PAVEX-146598 format. One record per residue (C-alpha): y, x, z; residue number from 1; residue in one letter; chain. Coordinates in nm, 3 decimals. Layout:
REM PAVEX-146598
<north->Y	east->X	up->Z	num->NUM	residu->A	chaine->A>
...
This chain:
REM PAVEX-146598
<north->-0.064	east->2.206	up->-1.888	num->1	residu->M	chaine->A>
<north->0.108	east->1.959	up->-2.097	num->2	residu->R	chaine->A>
<north->-0.223	east->1.768	up->-2.103	num->3	residu->L	chaine->A>
<north->-0.242	east->1.787	up->-1.716	num->4	residu->Y	chaine->A>
<north->0.099	east->1.676	up->-1.670	num->5	residu->H	chaine->A>
<north->0.051	east->1.363	up->-1.894	num->6	residu->A	chaine->A>
<north->-0.287	east->1.279	up->-1.710	num->7	residu->V	chaine->A>
<north->-0.098	east->1.323	up->-1.382	num->8	residu->F	chaine->A>
<north->0.196	east->1.115	up->-1.480	num->9	residu->R	chaine->A>
<north->-0.028	east->0.830	up->-1.607	num->10	residu->M	chaine->A>
<north->-0.245	east->0.864	up->-1.268	num->11	residu->Y	chaine->A>
<north->0.073	east->0.799	up->-1.076	num->12	residu->V	chaine->A>
<north->0.273	east->0.603	up->-1.323	num->13	residu->G	chaine->A>
<north->-0.014	east->0.366	up->-1.399	num->14	residu->G	chaine->A>
<north->-0.061	east->0.285	up->-1.046	num->15	residu->S	chaine->A>
<north->-0.406	east->0.440	up->-1.023	num->16	residu->I	chaine->A>
<north->-0.288	east->0.644	up->-0.727	num->17	residu->H	chaine->A>
<north->-0.191	east->0.338	up->-0.536	num->18	residu->V	chaine->A>
<north->-0.499	east->0.172	up->-0.617	num->19	residu->A	chaine->A>
<north->-0.713	east->0.456	up->-0.479	num->20	residu->A	chaine->A>
<north->-0.508	east->0.448	up->-0.147	num->21	residu->V	chaine->A>
<north->-0.597	east->0.083	up->-0.111	num->22	residu->L	chaine->A>
<north->-0.974	east->0.180	up->-0.154	num->23	residu->L	chaine->A>
<north->-0.914	east->0.444	up->0.120	num->24	residu->A	chaine->A>
<north->-0.776	east->0.188	up->0.351	num->25	residu->L	chaine->A>
<north->-1.050	east->-0.051	up->0.268	num->26	residu->L	chaine->A>
<north->-1.326	east->0.208	up->0.350	num->27	residu->Y	chaine->A>
<north->-1.134	east->0.289	up->0.663	num->28	residu->Y	chaine->A>
<north->-1.157	east->-0.098	up->0.764	num->29	residu->T	chaine->A>
<north->-1.533	east->-0.079	up->0.686	num->30	residu->E	chaine->A>
<north->-1.578	east->0.214	up->0.896	num->31	residu->R	chaine->A>
<north->-1.386	east->0.077	up->1.184	num->32	residu->L	chaine->A>
<north->-1.525	east->-0.268	up->1.180	num->33	residu->S	chaine->A>
<north->-1.869	east->-0.207	up->1.105	num->34	residu->G	chaine->A>
<north->-1.866	east->-0.482	up->0.843	num->35	residu->A	chaine->A>
<north->-2.042	east->-0.431	up->0.515	num->36	residu->T	chaine->A>
<north->-1.796	east->-0.481	up->0.228	num->37	residu->V	chaine->A>
<north->-1.944	east->-0.596	up->-0.111	num->38	residu->Q	chaine->A>
<north->-1.921	east->-0.303	up->-0.383	num->39	residu->P	chaine->A>
<north->-1.796	east->-0.582	up->-0.615	num->40	residu->E	chaine->A>
<north->-1.478	east->-0.641	up->-0.388	num->41	residu->Y	chaine->A>
<north->-1.405	east->-0.250	up->-0.414	num->42	residu->Y	chaine->A>
<north->-1.404	east->-0.293	up->-0.791	num->43	residu->G	chaine->A>
<north->-1.201	east->-0.609	up->-0.788	num->44	residu->A	chaine->A>
<north->-0.933	east->-0.453	up->-0.542	num->45	residu->L	chaine->A>
<north->-0.920	east->-0.138	up->-0.750	num->46	residu->F	chaine->A>
<north->-0.881	east->-0.280	up->-1.090	num->47	residu->F	chaine->A>
<north->-0.695	east->-0.575	up->-0.995	num->48	residu->G	chaine->A>
<north->-0.445	east->-0.366	up->-0.803	num->49	residu->S	chaine->A>
<north->-0.369	east->-0.158	up->-1.095	num->50	residu->I	chaine->A>
<north->-0.306	east->-0.450	up->-1.302	num->51	residu->A	chaine->A>
<north->-0.082	east->-0.610	up->-1.038	num->52	residu->G	chaine->A>
<north->0.116	east->-0.323	up->-0.936	num->53	residu->Y	chaine->A>
<north->0.194	east->-0.229	up->-1.294	num->54	residu->N	chaine->A>
<north->0.322	east->-0.592	up->-1.360	num->55	residu->C	chaine->A>
<north->0.554	east->-0.568	up->-1.039	num->56	residu->L	chaine->A>
<north->0.659	east->-0.202	up->-1.106	num->57	residu->K	chaine->A>
<north->0.771	east->-0.249	up->-1.459	num->58	residu->Y	chaine->A>
<north->0.836	east->-0.627	up->-1.469	num->59	residu->G	chaine->A>
<north->1.029	east->-0.693	up->-1.139	num->60	residu->A	chaine->A>
<north->1.231	east->-0.372	up->-1.115	num->61	residu->E	chaine->A>
<north->1.261	east->-0.229	up->-1.480	num->62	residu->P	chaine->A>
<north->1.607	east->-0.081	up->-1.381	num->63	residu->W	chaine->A>
<north->1.432	east->0.191	up->-1.182	num->64	residu->K	chaine->A>
<north->1.233	east->0.344	up->-1.469	num->65	residu->Y	chaine->A>
<north->1.375	east->0.528	up->-1.777	num->66	residu->R	chaine->A>
<north->1.295	east->0.378	up->-2.111	num->67	residu->P	chaine->A>
<north->0.949	east->0.490	up->-2.223	num->68	residu->K	chaine->A>
<north->0.851	east->0.571	up->-2.575	num->69	residu->K	chaine->A>
<north->0.654	east->0.301	up->-2.737	num->70	residu->G	chaine->A>
<north->0.318	east->0.484	up->-2.729	num->71	residu->S	chaine->A>
<north->0.344	east->0.520	up->-2.357	num->72	residu->R	chaine->A>
<north->0.444	east->0.143	up->-2.324	num->73	residu->I	chaine->A>
<north->0.145	east->0.059	up->-2.522	num->74	residu->R	chaine->A>
<north->-0.096	east->0.264	up->-2.309	num->75	residu->L	chaine->A>
<north->0.046	east->0.119	up->-1.980	num->76	residu->L	chaine->A>
<north->-0.003	east->-0.227	up->-2.124	num->77	residu->F	chaine->A>
<north->-0.354	east->-0.161	up->-2.250	num->78	residu->A	chaine->A>
<north->-0.443	east->0.003	up->-1.932	num->79	residu->L	chaine->A>
<north->-0.311	east->-0.299	up->-1.731	num->80	residu->S	chaine->A>
<north->-0.499	east->-0.551	up->-1.947	num->81	residu->L	chaine->A>
<north->-0.831	east->-0.374	up->-1.935	num->82	residu->V	chaine->A>
<north->-0.806	east->-0.342	up->-1.568	num->83	residu->C	chaine->A>
<north->-0.693	east->-0.699	up->-1.516	num->84	residu->L	chaine->A>
<north->-1.011	east->-0.810	up->-1.713	num->85	residu->L	chaine->A>
<north->-1.245	east->-0.570	up->-1.527	num->86	residu->V	chaine->A>
<north->-1.099	east->-0.675	up->-1.193	num->87	residu->G	chaine->A>
<north->-1.146	east->-1.057	up->-1.281	num->88	residu->L	chaine->A>
<north->-1.507	east->-0.976	up->-1.387	num->89	residu->Y	chaine->A>
<north->-1.586	east->-0.820	up->-1.041	num->90	residu->F	chaine->A>
<north->-1.391	east->-1.095	up->-0.872	num->91	residu->L	chaine->A>
<north->-1.633	east->-1.355	up->-1.029	num->92	residu->F	chaine->A>
<north->-1.913	east->-1.183	up->-0.898	num->93	residu->L	chaine->A>
<north->-1.807	east->-1.243	up->-0.549	num->94	residu->L	chaine->A>
<north->-1.852	east->-1.560	up->-0.319	num->95	residu->D	chaine->A>
<north->-1.599	east->-1.848	up->-0.339	num->96	residu->I	chaine->A>
<north->-1.423	east->-1.740	up->-0.034	num->97	residu->P	chaine->A>
<north->-1.315	east->-1.428	up->-0.190	num->98	residu->Y	chaine->A>
<north->-1.155	east->-1.590	up->-0.468	num->99	residu->W	chaine->A>
<north->-0.941	east->-1.810	up->-0.248	num->100	residu->W	chaine->A>
<north->-0.843	east->-1.518	up->-0.039	num->101	residu->M	chaine->A>
<north->-0.764	east->-1.308	up->-0.324	num->102	residu->S	chaine->A>
<north->-0.553	east->-1.589	up->-0.499	num->103	residu->A	chaine->A>
<north->-0.345	east->-1.620	up->-0.173	num->104	residu->A	chaine->A>
<north->-0.286	east->-1.244	up->-0.201	num->105	residu->C	chaine->A>
<north->-0.176	east->-1.301	up->-0.567	num->106	residu->A	chaine->A>
<north->0.057	east->-1.562	up->-0.486	num->107	residu->V	chaine->A>
<north->0.234	east->-1.333	up->-0.206	num->108	residu->L	chaine->A>
<north->0.265	east->-1.065	up->-0.454	num->109	residu->A	chaine->A>
<north->0.425	east->-1.305	up->-0.705	num->110	residu->A	chaine->A>
<north->0.658	east->-1.428	up->-0.452	num->111	residu->L	chaine->A>
<north->0.797	east->-1.079	up->-0.491	num->112	residu->Y	chaine->A>
<north->0.909	east->-1.104	up->-0.856	num->113	residu->S	chaine->A>
<north->0.927	east->-1.448	up->-0.948	num->114	residu->L	chaine->A>
<north->1.244	east->-1.638	up->-0.939	num->115	residu->P	chaine->A>
<north->1.207	east->-1.903	up->-0.707	num->116	residu->L	chaine->A>
<north->1.567	east->-1.974	up->-0.593	num->117	residu->F	chaine->A>
<north->1.888	east->-2.105	up->-0.746	num->118	residu->P	chaine->A>
<north->2.066	east->-1.821	up->-0.956	num->119	residu->G	chaine->A>
<north->1.702	east->-1.671	up->-1.031	num->120	residu->F	chaine->A>
<north->1.674	east->-1.494	up->-0.718	num->121	residu->R	chaine->A>
<north->1.327	east->-1.364	up->-0.602	num->122	residu->N	chaine->A>
<north->1.217	east->-1.246	up->-0.257	num->123	residu->L	chaine->A>
<north->1.298	east->-0.873	up->-0.355	num->124	residu->R	chaine->A>
<north->1.651	east->-0.944	up->-0.376	num->125	residu->S	chaine->A>
<north->1.658	east->-1.040	up->-0.020	num->126	residu->F	chaine->A>
<north->1.617	east->-0.682	up->0.064	num->127	residu->G	chaine->A>
<north->1.463	east->-0.694	up->0.398	num->128	residu->L	chaine->A>
<north->1.186	east->-0.916	up->0.297	num->129	residu->L	chaine->A>
<north->1.023	east->-0.667	up->0.065	num->130	residu->K	chaine->A>
<north->0.858	east->-0.439	up->0.336	num->131	residu->V	chaine->A>
<north->0.696	east->-0.720	up->0.522	num->132	residu->P	chaine->A>
<north->0.570	east->-0.902	up->0.221	num->133	residu->L	chaine->A>
<north->0.421	east->-0.603	up->0.070	num->134	residu->V	chaine->A>
<north->0.271	east->-0.493	up->0.411	num->135	residu->A	chaine->A>
<north->0.127	east->-0.837	up->0.458	num->136	residu->L	chaine->A>
<north->-0.030	east->-0.841	up->0.122	num->137	residu->V	chaine->A>
<north->-0.202	east->-0.499	up->0.204	num->138	residu->W	chaine->A>
<north->-0.337	east->-0.607	up->0.547	num->139	residu->V	chaine->A>
<north->-0.490	east->-0.917	up->0.381	num->140	residu->A	chaine->A>
<north->-0.649	east->-0.721	up->0.104	num->141	residu->A	chaine->A>
<north->-0.767	east->-0.410	up->0.321	num->142	residu->T	chaine->A>
<north->-0.850	east->-0.611	up->0.648	num->143	residu->V	chaine->A>
<north->-0.873	east->-0.977	up->0.635	num->144	residu->W	chaine->A>
<north->-1.037	east->-1.056	up->0.310	num->145	residu->I	chaine->A>
<north->-1.323	east->-0.794	up->0.338	num->146	residu->P	chaine->A>
<north->-1.393	east->-0.891	up->0.704	num->147	residu->V	chaine->A>
<north->-1.390	east->-1.258	up->0.644	num->148	residu->W	chaine->A>
<north->-1.567	east->-1.224	up->0.306	num->149	residu->G	chaine->A>
<north->-1.851	east->-1.049	up->0.471	num->150	residu->S	chaine->A>
<north->-1.916	east->-1.331	up->0.709	num->151	residu->G	chaine->A>
<north->-1.763	east->-1.137	up->1.005	num->152	residu->S	chaine->A>
<north->-1.472	east->-1.244	up->1.246	num->153	residu->T	chaine->A>
<north->-1.163	east->-1.078	up->1.340	num->154	residu->L	chaine->A>
<north->-1.212	east->-0.940	up->1.709	num->155	residu->G	chaine->A>
<north->-0.959	east->-0.804	up->1.930	num->156	residu->W	chaine->A>
<north->-0.980	east->-0.465	up->1.796	num->157	residu->D	chaine->A>
<north->-0.933	east->-0.590	up->1.411	num->158	residu->L	chaine->A>
<north->-0.638	east->-0.789	up->1.519	num->159	residu->W	chaine->A>
<north->-0.495	east->-0.470	up->1.669	num->160	residu->V	chaine->A>
<north->-0.580	east->-0.282	up->1.344	num->161	residu->E	chaine->A>
<north->-0.406	east->-0.559	up->1.146	num->162	residu->S	chaine->A>
<north->-0.093	east->-0.497	up->1.341	num->163	residu->V	chaine->A>
<north->-0.123	east->-0.119	up->1.308	num->164	residu->Q	chaine->A>
<north->-0.188	east->-0.142	up->0.923	num->165	residu->R	chaine->A>
<north->0.118	east->-0.367	up->0.884	num->166	residu->F	chaine->A>
<north->0.315	east->-0.119	up->1.083	num->167	residu->L	chaine->A>
<north->0.178	east->0.161	up->0.886	num->168	residu->W	chaine->A>
<north->0.236	east->0.030	up->0.539	num->169	residu->V	chaine->A>
<north->0.578	east->-0.077	up->0.637	num->170	residu->G	chaine->A>
<north->0.667	east->0.282	up->0.765	num->171	residu->L	chaine->A>
<north->0.527	east->0.442	up->0.434	num->172	residu->L	chaine->A>
<north->0.739	east->0.218	up->0.218	num->173	residu->M	chaine->A>
<north->1.058	east->0.359	up->0.391	num->174	residu->L	chaine->A>
<north->1.081	east->0.677	up->0.171	num->175	residu->P	chaine->A>
<north->1.050	east->0.454	up->-0.128	num->176	residu->F	chaine->A>
<north->1.336	east->0.261	up->-0.004	num->177	residu->E	chaine->A>
<north->1.534	east->0.579	up->0.061	num->178	residu->I	chaine->A>
<north->1.456	east->0.706	up->-0.293	num->179	residu->R	chaine->A>
<north->1.592	east->0.369	up->-0.452	num->180	residu->D	chaine->A>
<north->1.910	east->0.335	up->-0.256	num->181	residu->M	chaine->A>
<north->2.091	east->0.451	up->-0.566	num->182	residu->D	chaine->A>
<north->1.905	east->0.254	up->-0.830	num->183	residu->S	chaine->A>
<north->1.877	east->-0.068	up->-0.643	num->184	residu->D	chaine->A>
<north->2.145	east->-0.310	up->-0.724	num->185	residu->P	chaine->A>
<north->2.422	east->-0.325	up->-0.459	num->186	residu->P	chaine->A>
<north->2.336	east->-0.685	up->-0.356	num->187	residu->A	chaine->A>
<north->1.980	east->-0.576	up->-0.234	num->188	residu->I	chaine->A>
<north->2.035	east->-0.471	up->0.140	num->189	residu->R	chaine->A>
<north->1.733	east->-0.261	up->0.221	num->190	residu->T	chaine->A>
<north->1.675	east->-0.122	up->0.569	num->191	residu->L	chaine->A>
<north->1.822	east->0.241	up->0.475	num->192	residu->P	chaine->A>
<north->2.145	east->0.059	up->0.348	num->193	residu->R	chaine->A>
<north->2.166	east->-0.138	up->0.654	num->194	residu->R	chaine->A>
<north->2.083	east->0.139	up->0.908	num->195	residu->L	chaine->A>
<north->2.178	east->0.456	up->0.698	num->196	residu->G	chaine->A>
<north->1.978	east->0.753	up->0.683	num->197	residu->M	chaine->A>
<north->1.983	east->0.861	up->1.051	num->198	residu->A	chaine->A>
<north->1.916	east->0.496	up->1.173	num->199	residu->G	chaine->A>
<north->1.607	east->0.479	up->0.932	num->200	residu->T	chaine->A>
<north->1.471	east->0.803	up->1.050	num->201	residu->R	chaine->A>
<north->1.502	east->0.714	up->1.417	num->202	residu->R	chaine->A>
<north->1.338	east->0.392	up->1.323	num->203	residu->L	chaine->A>
<north->1.055	east->0.581	up->1.132	num->204	residu->G	chaine->A>
<north->0.984	east->0.787	up->1.451	num->205	residu->W	chaine->A>
<north->0.973	east->0.478	up->1.691	num->206	residu->I	chaine->A>
<north->0.728	east->0.320	up->1.438	num->207	residu->G	chaine->A>
<north->0.513	east->0.633	up->1.407	num->208	residu->A	chaine->A>
<north->0.500	east->0.651	up->1.791	num->209	residu->F	chaine->A>
<north->0.401	east->0.288	up->1.807	num->210	residu->L	chaine->A>
<north->0.138	east->0.341	up->1.559	num->211	residu->L	chaine->A>
<north->-0.011	east->0.608	up->1.765	num->212	residu->M	chaine->A>
<north->0.005	east->0.442	up->2.115	num->213	residu->V	chaine->A>
<north->-0.119	east->0.089	up->2.013	num->214	residu->T	chaine->A>
<north->-0.477	east->0.265	up->1.961	num->215	residu->V	chaine->A>
<north->-0.482	east->0.222	up->2.334	num->216	residu->A	chaine->A>
<north->-0.480	east->-0.141	up->2.309	num->217	residu->L	chaine->A>
<north->-0.819	east->-0.151	up->2.147	num->218	residu->K	chaine->A>
<north->-1.130	east->-0.224	up->2.347	num->219	residu->D	chaine->A>
<north->-1.344	east->0.063	up->2.188	num->220	residu->L	chaine->A>
<north->-1.110	east->0.328	up->2.022	num->221	residu->P	chaine->A>
<north->-1.313	east->0.627	up->1.902	num->222	residu->T	chaine->A>
<north->-1.222	east->0.986	up->1.916	num->223	residu->G	chaine->A>
<north->-1.212	east->0.980	up->1.529	num->224	residu->A	chaine->A>
<north->-0.969	east->0.708	up->1.532	num->225	residu->E	chaine->A>
<north->-0.734	east->0.865	up->1.785	num->226	residu->W	chaine->A>
<north->-0.736	east->1.186	up->1.568	num->227	residu->V	chaine->A>
<north->-0.684	east->0.993	up->1.245	num->228	residu->S	chaine->A>
<north->-0.419	east->0.770	up->1.385	num->229	residu->K	chaine->A>
<north->-0.231	east->1.067	up->1.550	num->230	residu->G	chaine->A>
<north->-0.240	east->1.239	up->1.226	num->231	residu->L	chaine->A>
<north->-0.087	east->0.934	up->1.058	num->232	residu->A	chaine->A>
<north->0.185	east->0.901	up->1.304	num->233	residu->A	chaine->A>
<north->0.288	east->1.263	up->1.248	num->234	residu->V	chaine->A>
<north->0.288	east->1.272	up->0.873	num->235	residu->L	chaine->A>
<north->0.435	east->0.944	up->0.839	num->236	residu->T	chaine->A>
<north->0.721	east->1.034	up->1.063	num->237	residu->G	chaine->A>
<north->0.760	east->1.366	up->0.897	num->238	residu->L	chaine->A>
<north->0.754	east->1.184	up->0.562	num->239	residu->A	chaine->A>
<north->1.050	east->0.970	up->0.640	num->240	residu->I	chaine->A>
<north->1.239	east->1.246	up->0.824	num->241	residu->Q	chaine->A>
<north->1.243	east->1.455	up->0.498	num->242	residu->F	chaine->A>
<north->1.307	east->1.172	up->0.256	num->243	residu->S	chaine->A>
<north->1.637	east->1.185	up->0.076	num->244	residu->S	chaine->A>
<north->1.799	east->1.004	up->-0.209	num->245	residu->R	chaine->A>
<north->1.735	east->1.299	up->-0.436	num->246	residu->D	chaine->A>
<north->1.388	east->1.361	up->-0.332	num->247	residu->Q	chaine->A>
<north->1.132	east->1.527	up->-0.582	num->248	residu->P	chaine->A>
<north->1.013	east->1.305	up->-0.858	num->249	residu->P	chaine->A>
<north->0.666	east->1.251	up->-0.694	num->250	residu->Y	chaine->A>
<north->0.746	east->1.293	up->-0.320	num->251	residu->Y	chaine->A>
<north->0.720	east->0.912	up->-0.231	num->252	residu->A	chaine->A>
<north->0.482	east->0.802	up->-0.531	num->253	residu->S	chaine->A>
<north->0.217	east->1.071	up->-0.465	num->254	residu->F	chaine->A>
<north->0.252	east->1.273	up->-0.159	num->255	residu->W	chaine->A>
<north->0.381	east->0.995	up->0.091	num->256	residu->V	chaine->A>
<north->0.152	east->0.725	up->-0.069	num->257	residu->E	chaine->A>
<north->-0.144	east->0.975	up->-0.026	num->258	residu->G	chaine->A>
<north->-0.121	east->0.997	up->0.348	num->259	residu->I	chaine->A>
<north->-0.383	east->0.742	up->0.415	num->260	residu->P	chaine->A>
<north->-0.628	east->0.919	up->0.208	num->261	residu->M	chaine->A>
<north->-0.552	east->1.251	up->0.431	num->262	residu->V	chaine->A>
<north->-0.609	east->1.049	up->0.738	num->263	residu->C	chaine->A>
<north->-0.918	east->0.879	up->0.615	num->264	residu->L	chaine->A>
<north->-1.060	east->1.242	up->0.544	num->265	residu->A	chaine->A>
<north->-0.981	east->1.321	up->0.900	num->266	residu->A	chaine->A>
<north->-1.154	east->1.009	up->1.039	num->267	residu->F	chaine->A>
<north->-1.477	east->1.086	up->0.848	num->268	residu->V	chaine->A>
<north->-1.463	east->1.455	up->0.912	num->269	residu->A	chaine->A>
<north->-1.438	east->1.428	up->1.297	num->270	residu->W	chaine->A>
<north->-1.663	east->1.132	up->1.305	num->271	residu->D	chaine->A>
<north->-1.933	east->1.344	up->1.109	num->272	residu->Q	chaine->A>
<north->-1.876	east->1.678	up->1.297	num->273	residu->L	chaine->A>
<north->-1.771	east->1.571	up->1.661	num->274	residu->A	chaine->A>
<north->-1.917	east->1.227	up->1.666	num->275	residu->G	chaine->A>
<north->-1.737	east->0.912	up->1.764	num->276	residu->P	chaine->A>
C-alpha cells in the first residue's frame, strides 16, 4: 500500500497526470478534426509538459507545497530533466513549424512565472491573468499546433472548438483557484477572491451551460460530440459546485483534472457503439 501511495503521489505530484490529460485533449482534437497528428508530437507534448509543469509548479509557486525530503526533490528534478531531454528529442524529429509554435507556447508559459515588471512581478501576481493565459497555452498545444503542423487549416468548427477548449480549461482551473485561496499571497486577486464562493459557482454553471450550447454553433456536430460535451458540462459544473478551500488533497489535481479523460472515453465509446 505504501508503494502504491508513493507511485500515485509521484504520478500526480510529478505532473504525469496533467501530461496525460493534455494527450487526451490532443487525441480529442485529432478525432474531431480528422487531422493526422504526428506521433512525435504526442511524445514532445507529453514529456515537455511534465518538465514544464514541474518547473512552474515548484518554481513559480513554491509556497503552495510543503518542503519535500531531499530524496523526493532529487527524484522530481531527475524526472523533469529526463523528460525535458526526451521531449526535445521528439521535438527535433518534427518539422520546423512545430518548433516555432512550440517555442511560442513556451514563451507564454514563461510569462506566467518570470519577473517581467518592476518589483519582480510576474503575470501570475496579477491574479485574473492566470486562467486565460494557461487556457490559451492549452488551446495552442492541443488544437492549433497539431492542426497547423499537420498542414490542415482551422475551419469554422475548429475555431468553435478552440473557444470551447479555452472555456473548458478555464473552468477546470476554478477548483484549483478555490483550493489555493488560503495559500496564495493576499495580493493575488483571483476570481474566487473577487466573486466569492457563491459567485464563482454561479460563474461555473454559466460557463458549463455555454460549453454545452456552443456545440450547436458547429456546422457538423456529431452525436458523440454532443454526448461528450454534455458530460463535460455536467461534470465540470459539479466539480466547481463541490469545490471548497479544504477540499481533499487530490480533489482538484486528480479528479477534476481527469474530467477530460472521462469525456474522451465517452466520445470514443459513443462513436464506436452508436456511430457518429
